[in-house]
C-alpha positions as CSV (number, residue, x, y, z in Angstrom):
1,L,-54.7,19.3,27.5
2,N,-52.6,21.7,25.5
3,D,-51.6,23.1,29.1
4,V,-51.2,20.1,30.6
5,L,-49.0,18.5,27.6
6,S,-47.2,21.7,27.5
7,S,-46.5,21.7,31.2
8,N,-45.6,18.0,31.3
9,M,-43.2,18.6,28.1
10,E,-41.3,21.5,30.2
11,L,-40.6,19.1,32.9
12,F,-39.5,16.5,30.8
13,N,-37.1,18.8,29.1
14,L,-36.5,20.4,32.7
15,N,-35.5,16.7,33.7
16,K,-33.6,15.7,31.1
17,L,-31.2,18.9,31.1
18,S,-30.6,18.5,35.2
19,E,-29.4,14.6,33.8
20,I,-27.3,16.1,31.3
21,G,-26.0,18.7,33.9
22,N,-25.5,15.4,36.3
23,N,-23.9,13.5,33.3
24,I,-21.2,16.5,32.7
25,E,-20.7,16.8,36.5
26,K,-19.9,13.3,36.9
27,I,-17.5,13.3,33.7
28,G,-15.8,16.4,34.7
29,I,-15.1,14.9,38.5
30,L,-14.1,11.4,36.7
31,E,-11.4,13.5,34.6
32,C,-10.9,15.3,37.6
33,L,-9.8,12.4,39.2
34,K,-7.7,11.0,36.5
35,E,-6.3,13.6,36.4
36,L,-5.4,13.7,40.2
37,E,-4.2,9.8,39.8
38,D,-1.7,10.6,37.0
39,G,-0.4,14.1,39.9
40,I,0.2,11.6,42.5
41,E,1.5,8.8,40.2
42,L,4.1,11.7,39.0
43,L,4.7,12.9,42.5
44,E,5.3,9.1,43.8
45,N,7.8,8.6,40.1
46,M,9.3,11.5,41.7
47,K,10.1,10.6,44.9
48,K,11.5,7.4,43.5
49,L,14.1,9.6,41.0
50,L,15.5,11.8,44.3
51,K,15.9,8.1,45.8
52,V,17.9,7.2,43.2
53,E,19.6,10.7,42.6
54,E,20.5,10.5,46.5
55,Q,22.0,6.9,46.0
56,R,23.8,8.6,42.8
57,R,25.6,11.0,44.6
58,K,26.2,9.0,47.9
59,V,27.9,6.6,45.5
60,E,30.0,9.2,44.3
61,D,30.5,10.6,47.0
62,E,32.0,7.3,48.0
63,L,34.3,6.5,44.8
64,K,35.4,10.3,45.3
65,R,36.5,9.4,48.7
66,I,38.2,6.0,47.7
67,E,40.0,7.6,44.5
68,K,41.4,9.9,47.2
69,K,42.4,7.8,49.5
70,E,44.4,5.4,46.7
71,K,46.2,8.7,45.7
72,R,47.6,9.0,48.3
73,K,48.5,5.2,49.3
74,E,50.5,5.7,45.5
75,E,52.2,8.7,47.1
76,R,53.4,6.7,49.9
77,R,54.5,4.2,47.9
78,Q,56.2,6.4,45.6
79,I,57.6,8.5,48.6
80,D,58.9,4.7,49.6
81,Q,60.3,3.9,46.6
82,N,62.5,7.0,46.4
83,V,64.1,6.9,49.4
84,D,64.2,3.2,49.0
85,E,66.6,4.2,45.9
86,L,68.1,6.8,48.2
87,L,69.1,4.5,50.4
88,T,70.5,2.0,47.8
89,I,72.6,4.8,46.7
90,Q,74.3,5.4,49.5
91,R,75.1,2.1,49.9
92,K,76.5,1.8,47.0
93,N,78.2,4.8,47.4
94,P,79.4,5.6,51.0
95,Y,80.4,9.2,49.2
96,S,77.1,10.0,48.6
97,S,76.0,10.0,52.4
98,N,78.7,12.5,52.7
99,M,77.9,14.9,49.5
100,L,73.9,14.5,50.4
101,S,74.5,15.3,53.8
102,N,76.8,18.3,52.6
103,N,74.0,19.3,50.4
104,N,71.6,19.6,53.2
105,N,74.0,22.2,55.2
C-alpha cells in the first residue's frame, strides 16, 4: 500500500511539475507574443514617421523652390525698376544719354 501511495504521489508530483512547466511555457509564449505585437506596433509607427519625414522634406524642397523663384522675380523687378529709372533720367536730360554712351566706350 505504501508503495502504491508513494508511486501515485510521484505521478501526481510529476503531473503537477509538468502542468507548472506548461503554464510557465504558456506565459513565456504570451510574453513573446506581446513583445512581438509591441515590436510590430513600433515598426508601424516608424513607417508612419518615415512617411511624415518624407512629406516634410518634399514641403521644404517645394518652399525652397518657391523662395528661389520669388527671389529671381524680385531681382528681375529690381532690374526693370533700375532700367526705368535710367530711362527716366535720359529723358529728363538728353545729354545723359551721350554721357552714358561715352562712358561705355
